[in-house]
RODREN-39016 format. One line per field, with one value per residue (C-alpha): residue in three letters; residue number from 1; z, y, x. Coordinates in steps of 0.25 Angstrom, whole numbers, plus 5000, padded with zeros to 4 digits. Example, Ala and Ser with C-alpha at 12.3 -4.5 7.8 and 13.67 -1.06 7.14 Angstrom:
2
type [ala:ser]
seq [1:2]
z [5031:5029]
y [4982:4996]
x [5049:5055]
***
This chain:
522
type [unk:unk:unk:unk:unk:unk:unk:unk:unk:unk:unk:unk:unk:unk:unk:unk:unk:unk:unk:unk:unk:unk:unk:unk:unk:unk:unk:unk:unk:unk:unk:unk:unk:unk:unk:unk:unk:unk:unk:unk:unk:unk:unk:unk:unk:unk:unk:unk:unk:unk:unk:unk:unk:unk:unk:unk:unk:unk:unk:unk:unk:unk:unk:unk:unk:unk:unk:unk:unk:unk:unk:unk:unk:unk:unk:unk:unk:unk:unk:unk:unk:unk:unk:unk:unk:unk:unk:unk:unk:unk:unk:unk:unk:unk:unk:unk:unk:unk:unk:unk:unk:unk:unk:unk:unk:unk:unk:unk:unk:unk:unk:unk:unk:unk:unk:unk:unk:unk:unk:unk:unk:unk:unk:unk:unk:unk:unk:unk:unk:unk:unk:unk:unk:unk:unk:unk:unk:unk:unk:unk:unk:unk:unk:unk:unk:unk:unk:unk:unk:unk:unk:unk:unk:unk:unk:unk:unk:unk:unk:unk:unk:unk:unk:unk:unk:unk:unk:unk:unk:unk:unk:unk:unk:unk:unk:unk:unk:unk:unk:unk:unk:unk:unk:unk:unk:unk:unk:unk:unk:unk:unk:unk:unk:unk:unk:unk:unk:unk:unk:unk:unk:unk:unk:unk:unk:unk:unk:unk:unk:unk:unk:unk:unk:unk:unk:unk:unk:unk:unk:unk:unk:unk:unk:unk:unk:unk:unk:unk:unk:unk:unk:unk:unk:unk:unk:unk:unk:unk:unk:unk:unk:unk:unk:unk:unk:unk:unk:unk:unk:unk:unk:unk:unk:unk:unk:unk:unk:unk:unk:unk:unk:unk:unk:unk:unk:unk:unk:unk:unk:unk:unk:unk:unk:unk:unk:unk:unk:unk:unk:unk:unk:unk:unk:unk:unk:unk:unk:unk:unk:unk:unk:unk:unk:unk:unk:unk:unk:unk:unk:unk:unk:unk:unk:unk:unk:unk:unk:unk:unk:unk:unk:unk:unk:unk:unk:unk:unk:unk:unk:unk:unk:unk:unk:unk:unk:unk:unk:unk:unk:unk:unk:unk:unk:unk:unk:unk:unk:unk:unk:unk:unk:unk:unk:unk:unk:unk:unk:unk:unk:unk:unk:unk:unk:unk:unk:unk:unk:unk:unk:unk:unk:unk:unk:unk:unk:unk:unk:unk:unk:unk:unk:unk:unk:unk:unk:unk:unk:unk:unk:unk:unk:unk:unk:unk:unk:unk:unk:unk:unk:unk:unk:unk:unk:unk:unk:unk:unk:unk:unk:unk:unk:unk:unk:unk:unk:unk:unk:unk:unk:unk:unk:unk:unk:unk:unk:unk:unk:unk:unk:unk:unk:unk:unk:unk:unk:unk:unk:unk:unk:unk:unk:unk:unk:unk:unk:unk:unk:unk:unk:unk:unk:unk:unk:unk:unk:unk:unk:unk:unk:unk:unk:unk:unk:unk:unk:unk:unk:unk:unk:unk:unk:unk:unk:unk:unk:unk:unk:unk:unk:unk:unk:unk:unk:unk:unk:unk:unk:unk:unk:unk:unk:unk:unk:unk:unk:unk:unk:unk:unk:unk:unk:unk:unk:unk:unk:unk:unk:unk:unk:unk:unk:unk:unk:unk:unk:unk:unk:unk:unk:unk:unk:unk:unk:unk:unk:unk:unk:unk:unk:unk:unk:unk]
seq [1:2:3:4:5:6:7:8:9:10:11:12:13:14:15:16:17:18:19:20:21:22:23:24:25:26:27:28:29:30:31:32:33:34:35:36:37:38:39:40:41:42:43:44:45:46:47:48:49:50:51:52:53:54:55:56:57:58:59:60:61:62:63:64:65:66:67:68:69:70:71:72:73:74:75:76:77:78:79:80:81:82:83:84:85:86:87:88:89:90:91:92:93:94:95:96:97:98:99:100:101:102:103:104:105:106:107:108:109:110:111:112:113:114:115:116:117:118:119:120:121:122:123:124:125:126:127:128:129:130:131:132:133:134:135:136:137:138:139:140:141:142:143:144:145:146:147:148:149:150:151:152:153:154:155:156:157:158:159:160:161:162:163:164:165:166:167:168:169:170:171:172:173:174:175:176:177:178:179:180:181:182:183:184:185:186:187:188:189:190:191:192:193:194:195:196:197:198:199:200:201:202:203:204:205:206:207:208:209:210:211:212:213:214:215:216:217:218:219:220:221:222:223:224:225:226:227:228:229:230:231:232:233:234:235:236:237:238:239:240:241:242:243:244:245:246:247:248:249:250:251:252:253:254:255:256:257:258:259:260:261:262:263:264:265:266:267:268:269:270:271:272:273:274:275:276:277:278:279:280:281:282:283:284:285:286:287:288:289:290:291:292:293:294:295:296:297:298:299:300:301:302:303:304:305:306:307:308:309:310:311:312:313:314:315:316:317:318:319:320:321:322:323:324:325:326:327:328:329:330:331:332:333:334:335:336:337:338:339:340:341:342:343:344:345:346:347:348:349:350:351:352:353:354:355:356:357:358:359:360:361:362:363:364:365:366:367:368:369:370:371:372:373:374:375:376:377:378:379:380:381:382:383:384:385:386:387:388:389:390:391:392:393:394:395:396:397:398:399:400:401:402:403:404:405:406:407:408:409:410:411:412:413:414:415:416:417:418:419:420:421:422:423:424:425:426:427:428:429:430:431:432:433:434:435:436:437:438:439:440:441:442:443:444:445:446:447:448:449:450:451:452:453:454:455:456:457:458:459:460:461:462:463:464:465:466:467:468:469:470:471:472:473:474:475:476:477:478:479:480:481:482:483:484:485:486:487:488:489:490:491:492:493:494:495:496:497:498:499:500:501:502:503:504:505:506:507:508:509:510:511:512:513:514:515:516:517:518:519:520:521:522]
z [5069:5065:5053:5053:5039:5045:5056:5055:5046:5053:5044:5030:5025:5014:5010:4996:4997:5003:4995:4991:4979:4983:4979:4986:4998:4995:5000:5015:5019:5015:5021:5035:5040:5055:5062:5075:5077:5077:5085:5099:5106:5108:5098:5086:5090:5088:5075:5070:5072:5066:5054:5054:5052:5044:5033:5032:5027:5015:5000:4999:5010:5015:5010:4996:4993:5003:4999:4984:4983:4990:4986:4972:4969:4973:4966:4974:4971:4959:4953:4943:4942:4931:4923:4924:4915:4923:4931:4944:4950:4952:4941:4946:4960:4954:4943:4939:4941:4954:4956:4958:4964:4976:4978:4979:4987:4997:4997:5000:5012:5018:5020:5025:5036:5039:5042:5051:5059:5061:5066:5076:5081:5081:5087:5098:5107:5108:5111:5126:5128:5136:5131:5130:5121:5114:5113:5108:5098:5093:5093:5082:5073:5074:5069:5058:5053:5055:5045:5037:5034:5034:5022:5015:5017:5010:4999:4997:5002:5013:5002:5008:5021:5035:5040:5055:5058:5052:5040:5045:5033:5019:5020:5028:5016:5008:5017:5014:5014:5024:5025:5026:5041:5044:5040:5046:5059:5058:5057:5066:5077:5075:5075:5087:5095:5091:5096:5109:5112:5106:5111:5107:5103:5098:5093:5078:5067:5077:5078:5090:5095:5088:5074:5078:5081:5067:5059:5065:5060:5046:5047:5050:5042:5032:5034:5034:5020:5007:5003:4989:4990:4987:4978:4971:4970:4977:4986:4999:5009:5023:5037:5040:5056:5054:5053:5069:5071:5064:5071:5084:5080:5074:5087:5095:5087:5085:5101:5107:5098:5099:5084:5078:5064:5062:5060:5045:5034:5031:5046:5047:5036:5044:5040:5034:5033:5029:5036:5043:5056:5068:5072:5078:5068:5062:5068:5061:5050:5042:5048:5038:5041:5033:5035:5029:5038:5029:5036:5024:5014:4998:4996:5002:4990:4980:4984:4979:4967:4959:4958:4964:4976:4986:4993:4991:4984:4975:4968:4959:4962:4969:4968:4969:4958:4955:4956:4971:4974:4969:4980:4990:4996:4995:5007:5010:5018:5013:4997:4992:5001:5012:5009:4994:4986:4972:4970:4964:4970:4956:4952:4935:4939:4938:4947:4940:4932:4940:4944:4953:4969:4979:4992:5003:5013:5010:5003:5015:5021:5014:5018:5013:5010:4999:5004:5003:5017:5014:5024:5014:5011:4998:4992:5001:5014:5015:5029:5031:5038:5030:5039:5039:5048:5053:5060:5046:5043:5056:5055:5040:5046:5056:5047:5040:5049:5056:5044:5039:5053:5056:5043:5040:5054:5062:5066:5054:5049:5061:5056:5042:5046:5055:5043:5035:5044:5045:5031:5031:5023:5029:5036:5033:5039:5039:5030:5022:5018:5017:5007:4998:4985:4978:4986:4980:4966:4973:4975:4989:4994:5007:5018:5023:5007:5006:5019:5016:5002:5010:5018:5006:5001:5012:5017:5003:5005:5020:5017:5003:5000:5013:5008:5011:4997:4990:5004:5006:4991:4994:5006:5002:4989:4981:4975:4963:4961:4966:4955:4944:4947:4946:4937:4929:4918:4909:4911:4926:4925:4939:4938:4933:4945:4955:4958:4965:4978:4981:4976:4972:4980:4974:4962:4967:4979:4971:4965:4976:4986:4981:4993:4989:4978:4971:4972:4964:4950:4950]
y [5013:5003:5007:5021:5021:5015:5024:5037:5046:5056:5068:5065:5080:5076:5090:5089:5103:5115:5122:5119:5123:5134:5128:5116:5125:5130:5116:5119:5105:5104:5116:5110:5098:5095:5086:5090:5077:5069:5076:5073:5061:5058:5046:5056:5063:5050:5045:5060:5055:5041:5050:5058:5047:5039:5051:5049:5035:5034:5034:5048:5051:5041:5028:5034:5048:5053:5041:5043:5058:5058:5045:5043:5058:5050:5041:5029:5027:5022:5014:5009:5005:4995:4993:4998:5008:5016:5021:5031:5038:5051:5059:5052:5057:5071:5071:5086:5083:5092:5082:5070:5060:5059:5073:5079:5065:5071:5084:5081:5072:5079:5089:5079:5074:5089:5091:5077:5081:5096:5090:5082:5094:5104:5095:5089:5100:5099:5085:5080:5068:5066:5079:5071:5062:5071:5079:5066:5066:5081:5078:5067:5074:5086:5077:5071:5085:5090:5077:5081:5096:5092:5083:5092:5103:5092:5089:5101:5113:5123:5132:5125:5127:5125:5120:5116:5117:5107:5111:5110:5116:5117:5132:5130:5124:5135:5137:5147:5141:5142:5146:5136:5140:5140:5123:5120:5127:5119:5106:5107:5112:5099:5091:5098:5094:5080:5078:5084:5078:5064:5051:5046:5032:5030:5019:5015:5027:5037:5050:5051:5062:5057:5057:5071:5073:5067:5075:5089:5084:5082:5094:5103:5096:5099:5114:5113:5107:5111:5116:5119:5133:5129:5143:5143:5129:5133:5124:5131:5127:5127:5132:5124:5127:5116:5106:5107:5108:5094:5091:5091:5082:5072:5073:5070:5059:5051:5053:5051:5042:5030:5027:5018:5012:4998:4987:4988:4996:4986:4985:4998:4992:4979:4970:4955:4961:4974:4982:4994:4995:5002:5002:5010:5016:5023:5035:5039:5031:5030:5016:5005:4991:4979:4969:4973:4984:4995:5002:4998:5006:5005:5011:4999:4991:5001:4996:4981:4975:4973:4959:4953:4947:4957:4960:4956:4969:4979:4989:4994:4996:5007:5005:5011:5013:5008:5023:5023:5008:5011:5021:5011:5003:4992:4984:4994:4988:4999:4993:4980:4971:4978:4992:4992:4980:4973:4960:4954:4957:4960:4971:4967:4957:4963:4960:4960:4973:4981:4981:4990:4991:4992:4999:4987:4997:4995:4981:4976:4965:4954:4943:4946:4931:4933:4922:4931:4933:4947:4955:4966:4964:4974:4984:4993:4985:4988:4990:4997:5011:5023:5027:5044:5046:5034:5034:5032:5045:5053:5048:5055:5067:5068:5065:5077:5087:5085:5086:5099:5104:5099:5093:5079:5073:5060:5066:5069:5056:5047:5046:5043:5033:5024:5024:5019:5009:5002:5002:4994:5004:5011:5023:5037:5043:5057:5056:5045:5057:5068:5061:5058:5064:5060:5057:5054:5059:5073:5079:5087:5095:5096:5084:5089:5089:5074:5070:5078:5069:5055:5058:5060:5046:5040:5044:5039:5027:5025:5033:5029:5026:5033:5045:5054:5056:5068:5074:5072:5078:5090:5092:5091:5099:5086:5082:5088:5084:5070:5069:5073:5061:5049:5056:5043:5049:5058:5071:5079:5092:5096:5112:5106:5097:5106:5108:5094:5097:5099:5093:5100:5106:5097:5108:5105:5113:5124:5124:5126:5132:5148:5148:5137:5137:5126:5122:5128:5122:5114]
x [4974:4963:4952:4957:4948:4936:4935:4927:4934:4930:4926:4923:4927:4938:4946:4944:4953:4950:4939:4925:4916:4906:4895:4898:4898:4883:4878:4875:4874:4890:4895:4900:4907:4901:4910:4902:4896:4909:4918:4913:4920:4934:4930:4927:4940:4948:4941:4943:4958:4958:4953:4963:4973:4965:4966:4980:4979:4971:4978:4976:4987:4996:4989:4996:4996:5007:5018:5013:5015:5028:5035:5031:5039:5052:5062:5059:5043:5039:5028:5018:5002:5000:5012:5028:5025:5014:5024:5020:5030:5036:5027:5015:5016:5020:5009:5007:4993:4989:4976:4985:4977:4986:4991:4976:4970:4981:4978:4963:4966:4976:4965:4954:4967:4969:4953:4952:4964:4957:4945:4949:4959:4948:4937:4945:4943:4929:4929:4928:4939:4954:4962:4975:4968:4962:4975:4981:4971:4973:4987:4985:4978:4987:4998:4992:4984:5000:5006:4993:4998:5013:5008:5000:5012:5022:5013:5006:5014:5011:5001:4989:4980:4981:4968:4968:4951:4943:4933:4920:4915:4917:4917:4930:4938:4943:4956:4967:4982:4993:5008:5017:5021:5007:5007:5019:5016:5003:5008:5020:5011:5002:5014:5020:5006:5006:5019:5016:5003:5004:5010:5023:5017:5002:4994:5000:4997:4993:5002:5013:5022:5034:5026:5023:5039:5043:5035:5038:5052:5047:5040:5053:5060:5051:5051:5065:5066:5061:5046:5040:5033:5019:5018:5031:5036:5050:5056:5059:5070:5064:5069:5082:5078:5067:5078:5081:5067:5065:5078:5072:5059:5068:5079:5066:5062:5077:5080:5068:5058:5055:5058:5067:5072:5067:5078:5076:5069:5057:5056:5048:5037:5036:5046:5040:5024:5029:5016:5023:5019:5023:5036:5048:5051:5036:5034:5022:5013:5000:4995:4987:4985:4981:4972:4958:4956:4956:4966:4977:4982:4984:4998:5007:5001:5008:5021:5018:5023:5010:5006:5019:5013:5020:5006:4990:4987:4995:4992:5004:5017:5025:5040:5054:5065:5078:5084:5079:5082:5096:5099:5099:5112:5115:5110:5099:5088:5079:5080:5082:5076:5069:5061:5063:5063:5061:5056:5070:5083:5087:5081:5080:5071:5056:5045:5033:5030:5041:5055:5057:5059:5048:5047:5043:5038:5024:5022:5015:5006:5014:5019:5033:5034:5024:5014:5005:4999:4992:4988:4982:4967:4967:4976:4972:4975:4990:4995:5008:5007:5013:5024:5026:5039:5046:5060:5070:5063:5066:5079:5081:5075:5085:5097:5092:5089:5102:5111:5102:5106:5120:5125:5130:5135:5133:5121:5115:5117:5111:5097:5100:5112:5102:5092:5102:5109:5092:5095:5105:5115:5128:5128:5134:5145:5148:5161:5152:5141:5152:5159:5148:5148:5134:5121:5107:5113:5117:5130:5127:5137:5138:5137:5124:5118:5124:5118:5105:5107:5108:5096:5088:5091:5091:5076:5071:5077:5071:5057:5055:5039:5035:5033:5043:5051:5044:5045:5058:5061:5054:5059:5074:5070:5075:5063:5065:5080:5076:5066:5074:5085:5074:5064:5058:5053:5060:5066:5060:5062:5063:5059:5043:5043:5045:5032:5032:5038:5023:5011:4997:4985:4974:4969:4955:4957:4965:4953:4944:4952:4957:4966:4974:4987:4991:5007:5016:5017:5004]
***
């Protein structure tokens, strides 16, 4: 999609929360938000839909915040800003400040996305146009609304409002919260509508029926796993029957879908040029494009070692840890040479002022011969897409649900083995797994528990720096356990960190809306 940001941004309603000051509401000129003159034609509706996609692109959403808040709270992402002593790692993402910038910005941005999608969905009925095209536009908007709602629930929990109508008056903003069932039923209905009414293939960056199928699997996998009670902080195990529902959608993608693994892990990200584009592994991604089109992002340059000549523009450094690097087996293509890269093979040699391995997925838009054949025109003009779901993720989820339903077997090993084979490391047999006594520094008991631990480790290796880490840890109720292992600054008290299973709701909205309750511990 060209020039998403420059196309009309539809409605300049940015929900800074869910309420407003009473004295502000007394100003009659601001009491209503009339967009009737805009939503009158098919072109208006299409522009509105583009505005929905565009709202996901910026730094307050997938352009930075989502990956930052999901991967910094793991052992495989760390960084520094101006010098190595200025470490930016687990505790930076898990700030005790409920107004931490990325947390509050993402909260506000999700409500902007929600309102844009609601406007497209609600106004479509009154526009005269081809009905089939109208249904497709509504299906795309409902897919995006469901994706956004899923993110809201994952980050902020289920004690939040469910708003499915557009905000047309500031008097409508003082809304009540919803139940977990209401929120999940809403997003499932939206994804089901999208799956039934979207094509299997579409323009690059647009939602498809397969993307909806993939997210239905993710929703049911979350419903089968653990979630934090937003009022008590306790971790609650979901209904195990949802594993079978997730399996239904994963089987559909594996058995009928047009997807497959690229030959090598680095090929997912564009190989030599290293600019992620559509390929057979990518099911859905947020699109960016370099070349001065104002369609780039500023997230990619954060993975580039500062001043080391790896890219035209680099702000600071995001790297991994040696603890994580050492998890990789010899010959794993996701480590030493392709995906988790060090400037020198001898890790005792420093490059510039850092000696940590760097994730190579986002070191983009350069000529790999280092001839400085730059494509980017500024520090915010990087073109790598943010991949939300790809086939390797589907295969690992498939192994997970097979294992949860039927235990260790050839069927439950299929997905993880396909991913490992592509990575160039030995595959597992049932006997291999059954004979293991320690995995991921744990001593699992049953064969099912052993494979479950192996899948947790494999998801880290395969999906590092793609915005899955914290979600996976919370869903499997291993977040505090994993942080205890890899915490970098002194003694880690897991009991004090239980609140980090959810992020805090924007405190300004808590103050302004009496119907909102802050998540436990915040």
